[in-house]
C-alpha positions in Angstrom: 135.2 -105.9 -102.4 133.5 -102.5 -103.0 133.3 -100.2 -99.9 129.7 -98.8 -99.8 130.2 -96.6 -96.8 128.8 -93.1 -96.8 131.6 -91.7 -94.7 135.2 -92.9 -93.8 135.6 -94.7 -90.5 138.2 -94.1 -87.8 139.9 -97.0 -86.3 139.2 -97.1 -82.6 139.2 -99.5 -79.7 136.3 -98.5 -77.4 134.2 -100.5 -75.0 130.5 -100.5 -75.7 127.3 -102.3 -74.8 124.4 -103.5 -77.0 120.9 -103.5 -75.5 117.9 -105.1 -77.2 114.5 -103.3 -77.2 112.3 -106.0 -76.1 114.1 -108.0 -73.5 116.6 -105.4 -72.3 119.4 -108.0 -72.6 122.8 -106.5 -72.8 126.0 -107.7 -74.6 129.5 -106.3 -74.0 131.4 -105.6 -77.2 134.4 -103.6 -78.6 134.0 -101.0 -81.4 136.8 -101.6 -83.8 136.0 -98.6 -86.3 133.5 -95.8 -86.0 131.9 -93.1 -88.2 128.8 -91.0 -87.6 126.9 -93.5 -89.9 128.3 -96.8 -88.9 130.6 -99.0 -86.8 132.2 -102.4 -86.7 131.8 -104.2 -83.4 133.5 -107.3 -82.1 131.9 -109.7 -79.6 133.7 -112.2 -77.4 132.1 -115.1 -79.2 129.6 -115.3 -82.2 126.2 -114.4 -80.8 122.9 -113.8 -82.4 121.7 -110.4 -81.9 118.4 -108.9 -83.3 118.5 -106.9 -86.4 117.9 -103.6 -84.5 119.3 -102.7 -81.2 120.9 -99.8 -79.1 124.6 -99.4 -79.0 126.0 -97.3 -76.1 129.6 -96.1 -76.2 130.3 -94.8 -72.7 133.6 -93.2 -73.5 131.8 -91.0 -76.2 128.9 -90.4 -73.9 126.5 -91.4 -76.8 123.9 -94.0 -77.7 122.8 -95.0 -81.1 120.1 -96.8 -82.7 122.0 -99.6 -84.6 120.9 -101.9 -87.5 123.0 -104.9 -88.5 124.3 -104.6 -92.0 126.6 -107.6 -92.0 127.9 -110.3 -89.7 131.0 -112.5 -89.9 131.6 -114.8 -86.9 132.1 -112.5 -84.0 132.4 -109.2 -86.0 129.3 -107.2 -86.9 128.9 -104.2 -89.2 126.2 -101.7 -88.1 124.5 -98.7 -89.5 124.0 -96.0 -86.9 121.4 -93.4 -86.1 121.9 -90.9 -83.1 119.1 -91.4 -80.5 116.6 -88.6 -80.5 117.0 -88.1 -76.7 120.5 -86.9 -76.9 121.1 -83.2 -76.2 122.2 -81.0 -79.1 125.5 -79.6 -79.1 124.3 -76.1 -78.2 122.5 -77.7 -75.1 125.8 -79.3 -74.0 127.7 -75.9 -74.4 125.0 -74.2 -72.3 125.2 -76.9 -69.7 128.9 -76.7 -69.5 128.9 -72.9 -69.0 126.3 -73.3 -66.2 128.4 -76.0 -64.5 131.6 -73.9 -64.8 129.7 -70.9 -63.3 128.5 -73.1 -60.3 132.0 -74.4 -59.8 133.4 -70.9 -59.6 130.6 -70.0 -57.0 131.3 -73.1 -55.0 135.1 -72.4 -55.0 134.5 -68.9 -53.8 132.3 -70.2 -50.9 135.0 -72.8 -49.9 137.8 -70.1 -49.9 135.4 -67.9 -47.8 134.8 -70.6 -45.3 138.5 -71.3 -45.1 139.3 -67.7 -44.7 141.4 -67.5 -47.9 139.7 -64.4 -49.4 
């Protein structure tokens, strides 16, 4: 069988949740392999899912718009697109710097209150 993937996939074992647009129903699944363009998920039992859905991988802190490419029993191949609402990497770096600055300020204040200057 010819592999038509645009990019190589990494073998992973990540918990995820699919969510349908219309009904808001969720289905827990396991991501078996992953790339920026696609993923293979495994469900507990064969389930009928809509052709398009959201896939959220909590451990990666990311959500994707997913389209079913193939399905065999309880395994489903998905084409992925990042959701438009996700912050860009530069936004994340900026937020991290702000959080670290706030942490240092709070730590200074705690030390001040404890008399550990």
